[in-house]
TORVO-501903 format. One line per 3 residues: number of its first residue (from 1); their letters; for each residue x negated, y negated, z negated of N, C-alpha, C. Coordinates in steps of 0.05 Angstrom, whole numbers, plus 5000, padded with zeros to 4 digits. Example, Ala and Ser with C-alpha at 12.3 -4.5 7.8 and 13.67 -1.06 7.14 Angstrom:
REM TORVO-501903
1	as	4736/5114/4844/4754/5090/4844/4736/5066/4844 ~ 4743/5045/4858/4727/5021/4857/4742/4999/4843 $
This chain:
REM TORVO-501903
1	msp	2256/7867/5568/2259/7858/5596/2231/7851/5608 ~ 2227/7859/5632/2202/7853/5645/2199/7823/5649 ~ 2175/7811/5645/2171/7783/5650/2175/7775/5679 $
4	stp	2175/7794/5697/2179/7787/5726/2209/7785/5733 ~ 2226/7796/5716/2255/7796/5723/2267/7769/5727 ~ 2263/7749/5709/2275/7723/5713/2264/7709/5738 $
7	llr	2239/7715/5746/2227/7702/5769/2243/7706/5794 ~ 2254/7730/5798/2267/7737/5823/2297/7741/5820 ~ 2308/7736/5796/2337/7739/5793/2351/7718/5810 $
10	gvn	2370/7728/5827/2385/7710/5844/2370/7700/5869 ~ 2346/7709/5873/2330/7701/5896/2334/7721/5919 ~ 2339/7711/5943/2343/7729/5965/2317/7737/5978 $
13	lte	2318/7757/5996/2293/7767/6008/2279/7747/6025 ~ 2294/7730/6039/2281/7710/6056/2266/7690/6039 ~ 2277/7683/6016/2262/7665/5998/2236/7678/5988 $
16	ies	2237/7704/5983/2212/7718/5975/2193/7718/5998 ~ 2203/7724/6022/2186/7724/6046/2172/7697/6051 ~ 2187/7676/6045/2176/7649/6050/2152/7643/6032 $
19	lal	2151/7656/6009/2129/7652/5991/2103/7662/6003 ~ 2106/7681/6022/2083/7695/6032/2072/7684/6059 ~ 2086/7664/6070/2080/7655/6097/2051/7645/6101 $
22	ssq	2040/7633/6080/2013/7622/6083/1991/7642/6072 ~ 2000/7665/6063/1981/7684/6053/1968/7700/6075 ~ 1942/7706/6072/1928/7723/6092/1936/7752/6088 $
25	lnm	1948/7758/6066/1956/7786/6061/1987/7787/6057 ~ 2001/7777/6077/2030/7776/6077/2040/7802/6090 ~ 2049/7820/6073/2061/7845/6082/2091/7845/6075 $
28	adg	2103/7821/6074/2131/7819/6065/2151/7819/6087 ~ 2150/7799/6104/2171/7796/6125/2167/7816/6147 ~ 2189/7823/6160/2188/7843/6182/2183/7831/6209 $
31	har	2174/7806/6211/2168/7793/6236/2142/7805/6247 ~ 2138/7803/6273/2114/7813/6285/2091/7794/6281 ~ 2070/7803/6268/2047/7786/6262/2021/7800/6268 $
34	qel	2022/7820/6285/1997/7834/6294/1983/7817/6315 ~ 1959/7825/6322/1945/7811/6344/1958/7817/6371 ~ 1955/7798/6389/1965/7803/6416/1947/7824/6430 $
37	tka	1960/7839/6448/1944/7857/6465/1931/7841/6487 ~ 1913/7853/6501/1899/7840/6524/1920/7830/6544 ~ 1940/7847/6551/1960/7839/6570/1977/7816/6559 $
40	qrs	1983/7816/6534/1999/7794/6522/1983/7768/6521 ~ 1957/7770/6516/1941/7746/6517/1940/7734/6545 ~ 1942/7750/6565/1943/7740/6593/1969/7725/6598 $
43	ivd	1990/7734/6585/2016/7719/6587/2013/7692/6574 ~ 2000/7690/6551/1995/7665/6538/1979/7646/6557 ~ 1960/7658/6571/1945/7642/6590/1962/7630/6613 $
46	elp	1985/7643/6617/2004/7634/6638/2023/7612/6628 ~ 2021/7603/6603/2041/7586/6591/2046/7560/6608 ~ 2026/7547/6619/2033/7524/6636/2051/7531/6659 $
49	dlf	2046/7553/6672/2062/7561/6695/2090/7569/6685 ~ 2092/7583/6662/2118/7590/6651/2134/7566/6643 ~ 2120/7546/6633/2134/7521/6626/2146/7508/6651 $
52	aka	2130/7508/6672/2139/7496/6697/2163/7511/6709 ~ 2162/7537/6707/2185/7554/6716/2210/7548/6700 ~ 2206/7545/6673/2229/7540/6656/2241/7512/6663 $
55	aaq	2224/7493/6670/2234/7466/6676/2248/7465/6703 ~ 2241/7483/6721/2250/7481/6749/2274/7499/6755 ~ 2277/7521/6740/2298/7541/6747/2323/7536/6731 $
58	pvd	2347/7540/6742/2372/7537/6727/2372/7555/6702 ~ 2382/7544/6680/2382/7558/6655/2399/7584/6657 ~ 2421/7583/6671/2438/7607/6674/2422/7630/6686 $
61	dle	2405/7624/6706/2389/7644/6718/2368/7655/6698 ~ 2356/7637/6683/2336/7646/6664/2348/7663/6642 ~ 2372/7656/6634/2386/7673/6614/2392/7700/6624 $
64	rea	2402/7702/6649/2408/7728/6660/2382/7745/6663 ~ 2360/7732/6671/2335/7747/6673/2326/7757/6646 ~ 2328/7741/6626/2319/7749/6599/2336/7771/6588 $
67	hra	2363/7769/6591/2381/7790/6582/2374/7816/6596 ~ 2372/7815/6622/2367/7840/6638/2340/7852/6630 ~ 2319/7836/6629/2292/7847/6623/2292/7859/6595 $
70	ylh	2303/7846/6576/2302/7856/6548/2320/7881/6544 ~ 2344/7879/6554/2363/7901/6549/2357/7925/6566 ~ 2348/7921/6590/2340/7944/6606/2315/7958/6595 $
73	llh	2297/7942/6583/2274/7954/6570/2282/7975/6550 ~ 2304/7970/6536/2313/7987/6514/2336/8006/6524 ~ 2339/8008/6550/2358/8027/6563/2387/8019/6557 $
76	qhs	2393/7994/6553/2420/7984/6549/2431/7974/6575 ~ 2436/7992/6594/2442/7984/6621/2471/7975/6624 ~ 2488/7981/6605/2517/7975/6607/2525/7951/6592 $
79	ypt	2506/7934/6584/2513/7910/6569/2531/7892/6587 ~ 2549/7876/6574/2568/7860/6590/2554/7837/6605 ~ 2560/7835/6631/2548/7814/6648/2568/7792/6655 $
82	rpg	2592/7794/6645/2612/7773/6650/2603/7747/6636 ~ 2612/7724/6645/2605/7699/6631/2614/7700/6601 ~ 2596/7694/6583/2603/7695/6555/2601/7723/6542 $
85	gvl	2595/7743/6559/2593/7770/6548/2569/7774/6529 ~ 2548/7759/6535/2524/7759/6517/2517/7730/6512 ~ 2520/7721/6487/2514/7694/6479/2485/7693/6468 $
88	tcy	2469/7674/6477/2441/7672/6469/2439/7652/6445 ~ 2425/7661/6424/2422/7645/6400/2393/7641/6393 ~ 2388/7624/6374/2360/7619/6365/2349/7644/6352 $
91	sss	2366/7660/6338/2356/7682/6323/2380/7701/6318 ~ 2374/7725/6308/2395/7744/6301/2411/7733/6277 ~ 2399/7718/6259/2413/7707/6237/2434/7687/6246 $
94	vam	2428/7671/6266/2448/7653/6277/2471/7669/6290 ~ 2464/7690/6304/2485/7708/6316/2502/7719/6293 ~ 2490/7727/6271/2504/7738/6248/2523/7717/6236 $
97	eil	2514/7692/6234/2531/7671/6224/2555/7666/6242 ~ 2551/7667/6268/2573/7664/6287/2594/7686/6283 ~ 2584/7711/6281/2602/7733/6276/2617/7730/6250 $
100	ars	2603/7723/6229/2616/7720/6203/2638/7699/6204 ~ 2632/7676/6216/2653/7655/6218/2676/7664/6235 ~ 2671/7680/6255/2693/7688/6273/2712/7707/6259 $
103	lvp	2703/7721/6239/2719/7740/6224/2738/7727/6204 ~ 2731/7702/6197/2746/7689/6175/2776/7686/6182 ~ 2783/7675/6205/2812/7672/6210/2826/7698/6219 $
106	agg	2811/7720/6220/2823/7745/6230/2843/7757/6210 ~ 2841/7749/6185/2859/7760/6165/2854/7789/6159 ~ 2870/7801/6141/2867/7829/6135/2848/7834/6113 $
109	gpv	2837/7859/6113/2822/7868/6090/2793/7861/6091 ~ 2777/7874/6075/2748/7868/6073/2733/7878/6097 ~ 2707/7870/6098/2688/7880/6117/2672/7903/6104 $
112	alv	2672/7926/6117/2656/7948/6107/2628/7945/6118 ~ 2608/7947/6101/2580/7942/6108/2562/7965/6098 ~ 2544/7973/6115/2525/7994/6108/2509/7986/6083 $
115	hpt	2504/8006/6066/2489/8001/6041/2468/8023/6037 ~ 2442/8015/6034/2431/7987/6033/2427/7976/6060 ~ 2421/7950/6061/2411/7936/6085/2400/7909/6077 $
118	fdn	2388/7895/6096/2376/7869/6090/2396/7850/6080 ~ 2389/7835/6058/2410/7821/6043/2420/7796/6056 ~ 2408/7786/6078/2419/7762/6090/2445/7769/6105 $
121	ipd	2450/7795/6112/2475/7803/6124/2498/7800/6104 ~ 2497/7813/6081/2519/7808/6062/2520/7779/6052 ~ 2498/7765/6050/2498/7737/6042/2514/7720/6062 $
124	llr	2509/7724/6088/2522/7708/6108/2552/7715/6109 ~ 2559/7741/6106/2587/7749/6106/2601/7737/6082 ~ 2589/7740/6058/2602/7730/6034/2603/7700/6034 $
127	gng	2582/7687/6046/2581/7658/6047/2604/7646/6063 ~ 2616/7662/6080/2639/7653/6096/2665/7663/6083 ~ 2664/7672/6058/2688/7679/6044/2698/7707/6049 $
130	lrl	2683/7724/6061/2692/7751/6068/2686/7770/6044 ~ 2705/7787/6039/2701/7808/6018/2687/7832/6031 ~ 2669/7844/6016/2653/7866/6026/2659/7892/6012 $
133	lpv	2657/7914/6027/2660/7940/6016/2636/7957/6025 ~ 2620/7967/6006/2596/7982/6014/2603/8009/6026 ~ 2589/8017/6047/2591/8044/6058/2563/8056/6057 $
136	eed	2559/8077/6042/2533/8089/6039/2523/8101/6065 ~ 2497/8100/6069/2485/8111/6094/2492/8140/6098 ~ 2491/8156/6078/2498/8184/6081/2526/8188/6092 $
139	vlh	2544/8171/6083/2572/8172/6092/2574/8165/6121 ~ 2559/8144/6129/2560/8135/6157/2548/8156/6176 ~ 2527/8169/6167/2513/8188/6185/2523/8216/6183 $
142	egs	2534/8224/6160/2540/8253/6156/2567/8258/6144 ~ 2581/8239/6133/2607/8243/6121/2629/8245/6141 ~ 2653/8248/6131/2676/8248/6149/2679/8221/6163 $
145	vsa	2689/8221/6188/2691/8196/6203/2711/8178/6189 ~ 2732/8189/6177/2751/8172/6163/2739/8158/6139 ~ 2719/8171/6126/2706/8158/6103/2686/8137/6113 $
148	avp	2675/8141/6137/2656/8122/6148/2671/8096/6157 ~ 2697/8098/6162/2713/8074/6169/2734/8072/6148 ~ 2729/8059/6125/2747/8059/6102/2774/8047/6110 $
151	egv	2795/8057/6097/2822/8048/6102/2824/8018/6096 ~ 2837/8003/6113/2844/7976/6108/2823/7955/6114 ~ 2800/7963/6125/2780/7943/6132/2786/7930/6159 $
154	rcl	2777/7905/6162/2780/7892/6188/2756/7896/6206 ~ 2733/7902/6194/2708/7904/6210/2690/7924/6195 ~ 2676/7940/6211/2655/7958/6201/2629/7948/6212 $
157	fit	2610/7942/6195/2584/7931/6204/2562/7951/6197 ~ 2547/7959/6217/2526/7979/6215/2500/7968/6226 ~ 2478/7971/6210/2452/7964/6220/2438/7989/6229 $
160	tpn	2430/7990/6255/2418/8014/6266/2398/8007/6287 ~ 2372/8015/6283/2361/8027/6260/2364/8009/6236 ~ 2367/8022/6213/2372/8005/6189/2346/7994/6178 $
163	npt	2348/7972/6164/2326/7959/6150/2334/7958/6121 ~ 2321/7973/6103/2293/7982/6105/2289/8012/6111 ~ 2310/8028/6114/2307/8057/6115/2299/8068/6142 $
166	grv	2305/8053/6163/2298/8063/6190/2317/8083/6202 ~ 2339/8089/6188/2358/8110/6198/2372/8100/6223 ~ 2375/8118/6242/2387/8112/6268/2414/8127/6270 $
169	lae	2434/8112/6279/2460/8125/6284/2459/8140/6310 ~ 2463/8166/6309/2461/8182/6333/2484/8176/6353 ~ 2479/8182/6378/2499/8175/6399/2526/8188/6394 $
172	qrl	2526/8214/6387/2552/8227/6382/2566/8215/6358 ~ 2551/8208/6338/2563/8196/6314/2574/8169/6320 ~ 2559/8152/6335/2570/8126/6343/2596/8129/6359 $
175	aai	2597/8149/6377/2621/8153/6393/2645/8160/6375 ~ 2640/8177/6355/2662/8185/6337/2671/8162/6320 ~ 2652/8146/6309/2660/8123/6293/2674/8102/6310 $
178	aae	2664/8097/6334/2677/8078/6352/2705/8086/6359 ~ 2710/8112/6363/2737/8122/6369/2755/8118/6346 ~ 2745/8122/6321/2761/8117/6297/2768/8088/6295 $
181	caa	2748/8070/6300/2753/8042/6300/2774/8034/6320 ~ 2773/8046/6344/2793/8040/6365/2821/8048/6355 ~ 2823/8071/6343/2849/8081/6334/2861/8064/6312 $
184	rdv	2844/8051/6296/2854/8035/6274/2852/8005/6279 ~ 2843/7997/6303/2839/7969/6311/2820/7955/6291 ~ 2798/7968/6285/2777/7956/6269/2754/7947/6287 $
187	vla	2744/7923/6283/2722/7913/6298/2697/7928/6289 ~ 2682/7940/6308/2657/7953/6302/2634/7934/6309 ~ 2618/7927/6289/2595/7909/6293/2569/7924/6287 $
190	ldt	2550/7920/6305/2524/7933/6303/2502/7912/6303 ~ 2483/7914/6285/2458/7899/6285/2436/7918/6294 ~ 2425/7913/6317/2405/7932/6329/2377/7918/6330 $
193	sfr	2372/7900/6312/2348/7884/6314/2322/7900/6314 ~ 2322/7924/6303/2298/7941/6302/2299/7963/6323 ~ 2317/7961/6342/2321/7982/6362/2295/7988/6378 $
196	gfd	2280/7966/6384/2257/7970/6401/2236/7989/6391 ~ 2236/7994/6364/2215/8011/6353/2221/8041/6354 ~ 2245/8048/6360/2253/8076/6357/2268/8086/6382 $
199	trs	2255/8104/6397/2267/8113/6422/2292/8129/6417 ~ 2297/8139/6393/2322/8153/6387/2346/8134/6388 ~ 2341/8108/6388/2362/8088/6390/2364/8076/6417 $
202	hyd	2350/8088/6437/2350/8077/6464/2371/8089/6482 ~ 2390/8104/6471/2413/8112/6488/2430/8087/6492 ~ 2447/8088/6512/2462/8064/6520/2486/8060/6501 $
205	hya	2481/8044/6481/2503/8038/6461/2527/8025/6475 ~ 2521/8008/6494/2543/7993/6507/2562/8012/6523 ~ 2551/8033/6535/2567/8052/6548/2585/8067/6529 $
208	vlr	2573/8075/6506/2589/8089/6485/2611/8071/6475 ~ 2605/8046/6469/2625/8028/6458/2647/8022/6479 ~ 2639/8018/6504/2658/8013/6525/2677/8037/6528 $
211	dsg	2666/8061/6528/2683/8084/6533/2702/8090/6510 ~ 2695/8080/6486/2712/8085/6462/2737/8069/6463 ~ 2737/8046/6476/2760/8028/6476/2762/8011/6452 $
214	crw	2743/8012/6433/2745/7995/6409/2737/7967/6415 ~ 2744/7949/6396/2733/7922/6397/2706/7922/6383 ~ 2686/7910/6396/2659/7913/6386/2643/7887/6390 $
217	vvi	2622/7885/6373/2602/7863/6374/2575/7876/6369 ~ 2555/7868/6384/2528/7878/6380/2509/7854/6377 ~ 2492/7854/6357/2471/7834/6353/2444/7846/6361 $
220	edt	2430/7833/6379/2403/7842/6387/2383/7820/6378 ~ 2357/7828/6377/2337/7808/6368/2310/7815/6381 ~ 2299/7796/6395/2272/7800/6407/2249/7795/6388 $
223	gkl	2255/7783/6364/2234/7773/6347/2219/7793/6331 ~ 2228/7818/6330/2214/7838/6314/2191/7851/6329 ~ 2191/7849/6356/2173/7865/6372/2146/7852/6378 $
226	wat	2146/7826/6384/2122/7814/6395/2114/7790/6378 ~ 2087/7787/6375/2076/7766/6358/2075/7740/6374 ~ 2099/7729/6378/2101/7704/6394/2106/7680/6376 $
229	ldl	2096/7681/6352/2098/7658/6333/2127/7650/6330 ~ 2145/7670/6328/2173/7666/6323/2187/7651/6346 ~ 2175/7651/6370/2190/7643/6394/2206/7667/6402 $
232	kvg	2232/7666/6399/2248/7690/6402/2277/7682/6409 ~ 2293/7702/6415/2322/7697/6417/2337/7719/6403 ~ 2361/7712/6393/2380/7732/6385/2402/7733/6405 $
235	lla	2414/7756/6409/2435/7760/6428/2460/7769/6414 ~ 2483/7758/6422/2509/7766/6410/2527/7776/6433 ~ 2529/7802/6436/2545/7814/6457/2572/7823/6446 $
238	ssd	2592/7823/6463/2619/7831/6453/2635/7843/6476 ~ 2656/7858/6468/2674/7871/6487/2693/7850/6499 ~ 2704/7856/6521/2723/7838/6535/2746/7830/6517 $
241	hvg	2756/7849/6501/2780/7846/6485/2774/7843/6455 ~ 2750/7832/6449/2742/7831/6421/2761/7814/6404 ~ 2774/7794/6415/2794/7779/6401/2783/7761/6379 $
244	lpl	2758/7753/6381/2745/7736/6361/2735/7711/6375 ~ 2736/7687/6362/2728/7662/6374/2697/7658/6375 ~ 2683/7678/6385/2654/7677/6385/2643/7655/6402 $
247	aki	2653/7651/6426/2642/7630/6444/2648/7603/6433 ~ 2671/7599/6421/2677/7572/6409/2658/7566/6386 ~ 2654/7585/6368/2636/7580/6345/2608/7577/6355 $
250	hsd	2600/7593/6375/2573/7590/6386/2569/7561/6396 ~ 2589/7550/6409/2587/7522/6419/2587/7502/6396 ~ 2599/7509/6373/2599/7491/6350/2571/7489/6338 $
253	ill	2555/7510/6342/2529/7511/6329/2506/7503/6347 ~ 2507/7510/6372/2485/7503/6390/2494/7500/6418 ~ 2479/7484/6434/2483/7481/6462/2471/7504/6477 $
256	gvs	2446/7510/6471/2432/7532/6484/2404/7534/6472 ~ 2390/7556/6478/2363/7559/6469/2344/7548/6490 ~ 2319/7545/6483/2299/7534/6501/2295/7552/6525 $
259	pfv	2297/7540/6549/2291/7557/6573/2262/7567/6573 ~ 2244/7553/6561/2217/7563/6559/2216/7589/6543 ~ 2231/7591/6521/2231/7615/6506/2244/7638/6522 $
262	lvl	2264/7632/6538/2276/7652/6555/2256/7664/6575 ~ 2240/7647/6587/2219/7656/6605/2198/7673/6590 ~ 2191/7664/6567/2171/7679/6551/2182/7707/6544 $
265	vtr	2207/7708/6535/2219/7734/6529/2219/7753/6553 ~ 2225/7742/6576/2226/7758/6601/2198/7769/6607 ~ 2178/7753/6604/2151/7762/6611/2141/7783/6590 $
268	fae	2147/7779/6565/2138/7799/6545/2154/7825/6549 ~ 2180/7823/6557/2195/7848/6562/2184/7862/6586 ~ 2176/7848/6606/2164/7860/6630/2139/7875/6623 $
271	daa	2122/7862/6607/2097/7875/6598/2104/7900/6581 ~ 2124/7898/6564/2131/7921/6548/2140/7945/6565 ~ 2156/7938/6586/2165/7959/6604/2142/7972/6620 $
274	agg	2121/7958/6623/2098/7968/6638/2078/7984/6620 ~ 2086/7990/6596/2070/8006/6578/2065/7994/6551 ~ 2071/7968/6548/2066/7954/6523/2083/7965/6500 $
277	lad	2108/7974/6506/2125/7984/6485/2114/8010/6473 ~ 2105/8028/6491/2093/8053/6481/2068/8047/6464 ~ 2052/8027/6473/2028/8019/6457/2037/8009/6429 $
280	lhr	2058/7994/6428/2068/7984/6403/2077/8007/6385 ~ 2091/8026/6396/2099/8049/6380/2075/8063/6368 ~ 2054/8067/6383/2030/8080/6373/2017/8063/6351 $
283	fia	2017/8037/6355/2005/8018/6335/2020/8020/6309 ~ 2046/8019/6309/2062/8021/6285/2059/8048/6271 ~ 2058/8070/6287/2054/8096/6276/2027/8098/6262 $
286	dnr	2006/8087/6275/1980/8087/6262/1979/8072/6236 ~ 1993/8049/6236/1993/8033/6211/2009/8047/6189 ~ 2030/8061/6197/2046/8076/6177/2028/8099/6165 $
289	alv	2014/8112/6183/1996/8133/6174/1974/8122/6155 ~ 1965/8098/6161/1945/8085/6143/1956/8081/6115 ~ 1981/8070/6114/1993/8065/6088/1996/8091/6073 $
292	rat	2006/8112/6086/2012/8137/6072/1986/8151/6063 ~ 1965/8149/6080/1939/8161/6072/1926/8147/6049 ~ 1928/8120/6049/1915/8104/6028/1928/8109/6001 $
295	lad	1954/8114/6001/1969/8118/5976/1974/8147/5969 ~ 1962/8165/5985/1969/8194/5982/1963/8205/5955 ~ 1942/8195/5941/1934/8207/5916/1945/8192/5892 $
298	vpd	1964/8174/5896/1976/8160/5874/1998/8177/5861 ~ 1996/8184/5836/2017/8201/5823/2044/8188/5824 ~ 2064/8205/5825/2093/8197/5823/2100/8176/5844 $
301	laf	2088/8179/5868/2094/8161/5890/2106/8177/5913 ~ 2125/8166/5928/2137/8180/5950/2145/8161/5972 ~ 2148/8172/5996/2157/8156/6019/2184/8168/6028 $
304	pdg	2205/8154/6020/2232/8166/6023/2242/8168/6051 ~ 2230/8152/6069/2239/8152/6097/2219/8166/6115 ~ 2216/8192/6111/2195/8207/6124/2195/8206/6154 $
307	dar	2218/8202/6166/2220/8202/6196/2224/8174/6207 ~ 2219/8153/6191/2224/8126/6201/2203/8118/6222 ~ 2212/8102/6241/2194/8092/6262/2195/8061/6264 $
310	vsv	2211/8048/6248/2213/8019/6249/2187/8007/6237 ~ 2185/7981/6239/2160/7968/6231/2158/7961/6202 ~ 2172/7976/6185/2170/7973/6156/2169/8000/6143 $
313	erv	2158/8002/6119/2156/8027/6105/2164/8023/6076 ~ 2182/8039/6066/2190/8039/6038/2171/8057/6022 ~ 2166/8048/5998/2150/8064/5979/2165/8067/5953 $
316	dlg	2170/8092/5946/2184/8098/5920/2163/8099/5898 ~ 2166/8082/5878/2146/8078/5858/2149/8097/5834 ~ 2167/8115/5834/2172/8132/5811/2184/8116/5788 $
319	err	2172/8117/5765/2183/8103/5742/2174/8073/5741 ~ 2156/8066/5758/2146/8038/5758/2168/8019/5769 ~ 2169/7995/5758/2189/7976/5767/2177/7959/5789 $
322	cld	2192/7955/5811/2182/7941/5834/2175/7912/5827 ~ 2189/7899/5810/2184/7871/5804/2158/7868/5788 ~ 2151/7888/5772/2126/7887/5757/2103/7890/5777 $
325	vwt	2105/7909/5795/2084/7913/5815/2082/7888/5834 ~ 2105/7878/5842/2105/7854/5859/2091/7831/5846 ~ 2096/7827/5820/2084/7804/5806/2054/7807/5804 $
328	rlr	2044/7831/5799/2015/7835/5797/2002/7832/5824 ~ 2015/7840/5845/2004/7836/5872/2003/7806/5879 ~ 2024/7792/5872/2025/7764/5879/2003/7748/5865 $
331	qsg	1995/7757/5842/1973/7743/5828/1947/7744/5844 ~ 1945/7764/5862/1922/7767/5879/1927/7756/5907 ~ 1949/7743/5911/1956/7732/5938/1965/7753/5957 $
334	iyv	1976/7775/5948/1986/7797/5965/2016/7799/5961 ~ 2030/7801/5984/2059/7800/5983/2071/7824/5998 ~ 2090/7837/5984/2107/7857/5996/2135/7850/5987 $
337	lpc	2155/7867/5993/2182/7860/5984/2192/7880/5963 ~ 2203/7871/5941/2218/7888/5923/2244/7897/5937 ~ 2253/7921/5931/2276/7931/5946/2303/7927/5932 $
340	sqf	2303/7914/5909/2328/7911/5894/2349/7897/5911 ~ 2341/7876/5925/2360/7860/5940/2372/7875/5965 ~ 2357/7895/5975/2369/7910/5997/2394/7925/5988 $
343	hwa	2394/7933/5963/2418/7946/5952/2437/7925/5942 ~ 2450/7912/5961/2465/7887/5955/2489/7893/5937 ~ 2499/7917/5937/2522/7923/5920/2514/7936/5894 $
346	dpa	2489/7944/5891/2480/7957/5866/2449/7954/5865 ~ 2440/7930/5858/2411/7924/5860/2394/7943/5843 ~ 2404/7954/5822/2388/7972/5805/2377/7996/5820 $
349	rgd	2391/8004/5842/2383/8027/5857/2357/8021/5873 ~ 2350/7996/5876/2325/7989/5889/2303/7980/5871 ~ 2307/7983/5845/2288/7972/5826/2261/7986/5825 $
352	hsl	2259/8009/5838/2235/8025/5836/2223/8031/5863 ~ 2227/8012/5882/2215/8016/5909/2207/7989/5920 ~ 2188/7990/5938/2178/7967/5953/2180/7972/5983 $
355	ria	2180/7950/5998/2179/7952/6027/2154/7938/6037 ~ 2139/7952/6054/2114/7941/6065/2118/7937/6095 ~ 2111/7913/6105/2113/7907/6134/2089/7920/6148 $
358	lar	2093/7932/6171/2072/7946/6186/2063/7932/6210 ~ 2077/7912/6220/2069/7897/6244/2048/7876/6236 ~ 2025/7886/6228/2003/7870/6218/1976/7879/6229 $
361	vpg	1956/7862/6227/1929/7870/6234/1921/7893/6215 ~ 1911/7915/6226/1905/7938/6209/1886/7932/6186 ~ 1866/7915/6190/1847/7909/6168/1861/7895/6145 $
364	ale	1879/7876/6151/1893/7862/6130/1913/7881/6116 ~ 1926/7898/6132/1944/7917/6120/1929/7936/6101 ~ 1906/7946/6110/1891/7964/6093/1882/7951/6067 $
367	aav	1873/7925/6069/1865/7911/6045/1888/7908/6025 ~ 1912/7901/6036/1935/7898/6018/1943/7924/6005 ~ 1943/7946/6021/1951/7972/6010/1931/7982/5990 $
370	ral	1905/7977/5995/1885/7985/5975/1889/7970/5949 ~ 1897/7944/5951/1903/7929/5927/1927/7941/5912 ~ 1947/7948/5928/1971/7961/5917/1963/7987/5903 $
373	rav	1946/8003/5915/1938/8028/5903/1924/8022/5876 ~ 1907/8002/5876/1893/7996/5850/1912/7988/5829 ~ 1933/7972/5836/1953/7965/5816/1968/7989/5806 $
376	lls	1975/8007/5824/1990/8030/5816/1974/8050/5799 ~ 1948/8051/5803/1931/8069/5788/1921/8057/5762 ~ 1925/8031/5759/1916/8018/5734/1935/8023/5711 $
379	p	1926/8022/5687/1944/8027/5663/1966/8007/5662 $
């Protein structure tokens, strides 16, 4: 047994990420930690004025402005505008907790969940007593629609774009799956936290879901895009007839998010719409190219997600075990994520891959990847 195995047995990905928060070479968590652009620094210079606006303007108005600016940025023009149609949360994880709690009294069978995906999703669902059934990505994207919506489930949960693979559910495929969910009265839940990085996911999901007639829930997250020191919001949107106590559970957990954060989200979304989002896409693409070029000559190494555009990159290590590599990197103060925990139903399938965060200062990313290269080339 590898000496690194006991260290991370039973440890979730967020716990691993927390080890890296004070490191200068933290390539673990998927939060935005790159430098601000010139335009974004000018927004920071506006903070006193933004604070005054947040103090003076009704919170309902600020919420509507933030929802509109963020969702329109990503071409989600058909999102629900009725009261309670979009609930604002501190983070997407809080939105996920609300959804998980809401499914508990619904009765019925298990929740079908995409496999692999970030482990806090299955952890939150299981933590509320829900049984889970894995649905492989290939089945969701390419298999029969009936296989993508397993018989007897109460909810199908899909992360799109997925983390860590970056796979995006195409519009026609979403429509087919949503129609199947409508026919079987299955709640369709989507986590779109990485949507902002991939224009292939910028079709109007809400129009597709509305037209299908299914019961649906969508989780959005502003925190992956902009380096705002984790000042962010998560959004929990739902259909009119979702039939889940989302608003009640939301009120059990929080009164509301900071109006100052709402104003900040609006301003960053406005800047992104004016060209900042395209700049971010180029930045992430350049950092991905840096990773692949630096590791190009390492034997038995592969990048399994060749068409990914999200702000993380998986590396297939061949016969090397990810925990061994992770341990050696940590000894030098460098942090990435082992992929075992992403494979929440079969961790062994992730034992030979790592995930590297790309939303980082290029110099720090290059230093970390060069150190990874040295570890991989050493005996």
